[in-house]
N, C-alpha and C positions, 0 to 999 in steps of 0.2 A: 128242776133241772133246766127248764126253758128260761128261767129268770137269769141264769148265769151267763147266757149269751147276749142279753140286752145291753149290759155295759160295754161289752166288746164291740157290738154292732154300732153303738153310739160313738165310740172312740174312732172306729174306722170311718164312719160317715163324716165326722167332724174333721178328721185329718185329710180326707180326700177333697172336701169342699173347697179349700183355698186353691188347691191345684186345678180343679175344674174351673173355678172363677178366673184364674190367671190365664188359662188356655183360651177361654172364650174372648176375653177383652184385650189381650195383649197383642199388638201388631207385630208383624215380622219386619225386619230391615234387611233388604238385599243390598249388598255392596259389591262393586266391581270396578273395572277400568276399561277405557277405550283408547286404542292407539292407532297410529298410522304406520303401516308396514312399509317403510321407506325402501326396502330392498325386495319386496314382494316374495319373501321366503315362506310365508304362511305361519310364522311364529315370531315371538318377540326376540330382538337382538339388541346389541349395544347401540345400533343405529336407529332403533325404534323411537318415534316421537309420540308422546302421549297428548291426546287432544282435549283441550278445554273448550267447552261449549257444544260438545256432541250431544245429540238427543238419543235417549234410550227409553224403552218401555218394557213392562212386564205383562205378558199375555198368558192366559190360562185357557186350556181347551178341556171341556167336559168330555169324559171318555164314552159316555152314552149318547149324548145328543150331538157331540162334535162342535158345539157352539163355542166360538172364541169370545173371550172377554178381556179387555185391557184393564188390569187391576192396579197399575201404577205407571208413572212416568217420571223421568228425571233428566237433568242437563248436567253434564260433567263439569266439575270444577277444576282447580289447579291440579296438575299432574294427571289429568284424565280420569279422576275418581268420581264415582257417583254413589248415591245412597237413595234407595226407594223404600218408602213406607207402604206396606201392604196390610190391610186389615182383613181379618177373617181367615179361618182355616180352610184350605182348598182341598182337603181330604185326598181323593185319588185323582185329582185333575193333573194334567200334564202342563207344567208352567215353564216358560222360557223368558229369559232376558233377550231382547232383540235390539239390534242397531236400527235407528230411524234416520239419522242425518249427521253428516260431518260438515263443519263450517270451513274446512280447509280446502281451497281450490286445488285441484290436482290430486286429491286424496279423498274422493267421495264414493268410490265403488266399494261396497262391503265385500270382504273376503268370504267366499262361499263356505269355506271350512271354519270360519271364526266369526260368523255374523250373528250367532245365537249361543246361548249358554243355558243349560238346564238348571232350574232352581227348584228346591223342595220347599213347599209352603204348607206343611202339615206338622202337627205335633204327635201324630199317631205312629211315628217311626222311631221314637225313643230319644230324639234330639231335644234337649231341654232349652237350648239357646234360641233367642229370638233373632239373633244376628246370623245371617246366612251369606255365603260368599259365592259369587258367580265367576266363572272363568273369564279371563280378559277377552275382549272382542275387538276385531280390527277392521279397518278400511285399508285398501290397497292404494299405494301411490301409483299414479298413471305411468311414470317412468322411474325405474330404480335410480337411486343416487349413484354418483361416481364412487368407486371403491367397494361396491357391493360384491363384485366377483372375488376380490381379495378377502373380504369378510366371510364369504361362503367357505373359503378354504379353512378358516378358523373353526367353523362349525362341522366340518366333515369328519366322520369317524375315521381314525387311523390315517388321515391325510389322503383319502381316496379321491384324487383329482379327476378320475374318470366320470364322476357324477356331475361335473360342471358342464 
């Protein structure tokens, strides 16, 4: 009777082995974008300018020791896009993409509400992809562009001009 379970056990072990090997050695790729909020709205608009040459890093914090570790860095390319390669499964660590620097004079203050983006760096959550996306992050323009008040009206729900 026990002999009948041996082939089944062997098949299960052999089929799980490639998945385990892939999970250990395959890096994650975090992708996102960085922009200059030219109207200081706190979100992307048609007036948003994407920043080439901005610096971003990926930081993970251990939930037990609270120790921070920088696990990746990148510089944005054309259209403000970045891609960071991160090796190793971060299990239950809290990981964030963070803004580091903007090369644009007059747009170097990170928007407090859009200066970080949570990223998941584990395979223990059922996600099979190695490609993960971070929310867009932004810097605030020192002074809003002309025409931003008119643009705000386009984004207001039901034309509620009292919010201006």
